[in-house]
Phi, psi and omega in degrees: 000313180301316181298316180297318179298314180295314182294337181296331183057017179237317182286152168285110182281126175274175177290157178299325178299319180299320179293323177295316177297320180301315180296326179286312190269340182232037182297328181291337185241021178222161181209148173239130178261136176241141174229121181052047178064016175247142175290118184261336181181174178205158171227131175246137180206174177203159173274130182292124181302322181277350180215077187296351175270006185243122174267120176260125177266119184275304181220145173229127180214141175232132178303142182311319183294343185244007182290155178084010181251004181078015183295319183298312180295323177296319178296316178299316178302318180300314180293316180300318178296319182295322183270352181302325180290347180263019179062034175276124184236357183228138171245131174239150174203161172246143180220134175287148188303334183267004183269077184296326180296316179294318179300318179295320180296313180291326176296321177296320177297315179300314180299315183294337180261359182065031184251162176267146175241125179240158181233139175217148175290132177249306181231132177267161179307324181290346177285341183260137179278354188242023177076020179291144176284171183296159176232122177265141178270126175249132177242130177244119183200153349281139184296326187273349180296117178082359184296324182283340182264350185283156177275148179278119184260016182279000000 
């Protein structure tokens, strides 16, 4: 996971230790995809403590060699299905304004779930001490609307 994050040159790479802890403590809301015994991608997420019906997706990454195969949306679908039994009805994520690939991926997830996707400013550049660009909050809800009627695209 750490290698894929670093190699992406887009994600804020956490320490390798942070990814190990994430896998231990947030395994129910995260997933690692393997293709031919190689790690092809990962999604890290968590349930928001102040809003337990909300799944926050922290990072989504697919190794360069495996991009364009729908792995990212499949991983997200996998997590949404896993948390569905816990009455999770909202997915939140932050995306920088120039990340068109992530925006398209989350829009595809919203469409496949029959959900609405809304955008709000969450963090402005001045909120970050290190010159980070703004991060917009995207909310996809309701997650379960239309989930049983959709076709499986995997």
